[in-house]
C-alpha positions as CSV (number, residue, x, y, z in Angstrom):
1,M,38.4,-112.4,-18.1
2,I,38.7,-114.9,-21.1
3,E,40.0,-118.1,-21.8
4,V,41.9,-118.5,-25.0
5,I,43.8,-121.1,-26.7
6,V,47.4,-120.2,-27.9
7,T,49.4,-122.1,-30.5
8,V,53.3,-121.5,-29.5
9,K,55.8,-122.6,-31.9
10,Y,59.1,-123.2,-29.6
11,K,62.3,-125.2,-31.0
12,D,60.7,-126.0,-34.0
13,K,57.5,-127.9,-32.2
14,N,54.2,-126.6,-32.0
15,Y,52.4,-126.5,-28.5
16,Q,49.0,-125.4,-27.6
17,T,48.0,-124.1,-24.3
18,N,45.1,-122.4,-22.3
19,V,45.7,-118.8,-21.1
20,I,43.0,-116.9,-19.0
21,I,43.5,-113.4,-20.2
22,N,41.8,-109.7,-19.7
23,K,40.2,-108.0,-22.8
24,E,42.8,-105.2,-22.7
25,M,46.0,-107.4,-22.8
26,S,48.3,-106.9,-25.7
27,D,49.3,-109.8,-28.2
28,E,52.9,-109.6,-26.8
29,K,51.7,-110.1,-23.3
30,I,49.4,-113.1,-24.2
31,K,52.3,-114.8,-26.0
32,Y,54.7,-114.1,-23.1
33,L,52.1,-115.8,-20.7
34,A,51.7,-119.1,-23.0
35,E,55.4,-119.2,-23.9
36,K,55.9,-119.2,-19.8
37,Q,53.1,-121.6,-19.1
38,I,54.5,-124.2,-21.8
39,K,57.9,-124.0,-20.7
40,K,56.6,-124.8,-17.4
41,Q,54.2,-127.4,-18.4
42,W,56.9,-129.4,-20.6
43,G,59.8,-128.6,-18.6
44,I,61.5,-127.0,-21.4
Protein backbone atom coordinates (compact mmCIF):
# COMPACT_ATOMS: atom_id res chain seq x y z
CA MET A 1 0.00 0.00 0.00
CA ILE A 2 1.21 3.46 -0.95
CA GLU A 3 -0.12 6.89 0.00
CA VAL A 4 -0.24 9.36 -2.88
CA ILE A 5 -1.43 12.95 -3.10
CA VAL A 6 -3.79 13.52 -5.99
CA THR A 7 -4.94 16.86 -7.39
CA VAL A 8 -8.43 16.74 -8.87
CA LYS A 9 -10.03 19.50 -10.93
CA TYR A 10 -13.76 19.55 -10.24
CA LYS A 11 -16.12 22.33 -11.33
CA ASP A 12 -13.24 24.72 -12.15
CA LYS A 13 -11.60 24.26 -8.72
CA ASN A 14 -8.54 22.22 -7.79
CA TYR A 15 -8.68 19.93 -4.77
CA GLN A 16 -5.91 17.82 -3.25
CA THR A 17 -6.46 14.63 -1.33
CA ASN A 18 -4.44 11.68 -0.08
CA VAL A 19 -5.34 8.26 -1.46
CA ILE A 20 -4.09 4.87 -0.29
CA ILE A 21 -3.47 2.64 -3.30
CA ASN A 22 -1.91 -0.61 -4.46
CA LYS A 23 1.03 -0.39 -6.87
CA GLU A 24 -1.02 -2.29 -9.45
CA MET A 25 -3.97 0.16 -9.52
CA SER A 26 -4.67 1.90 -12.80
CA ASP A 27 -4.60 5.68 -13.12
CA GLU A 28 -8.33 5.66 -13.82
CA LYS A 29 -9.07 3.81 -10.58
CA ILE A 30 -6.86 6.20 -8.59
CA LYS A 31 -8.62 9.20 -10.14
CA TYR A 32 -12.03 7.65 -9.37
CA LEU A 33 -11.09 7.09 -5.72
CA ALA A 34 -9.74 10.63 -5.38
CA GLU A 35 -12.87 12.19 -6.91
CA LYS A 36 -15.12 10.09 -4.70
CA GLN A 37 -13.15 11.15 -1.62
CA ILE A 38 -13.21 14.86 -2.62
CA LYS A 39 -16.98 14.77 -3.10
CA LYS A 40 -17.44 13.09 0.28
CA GLN A 41 -15.09 15.46 2.14
CA TRP A 42 -16.45 18.67 0.63
CA GLY A 43 -20.08 17.61 0.35
CA ILE A 44 -20.15 18.29 -3.37
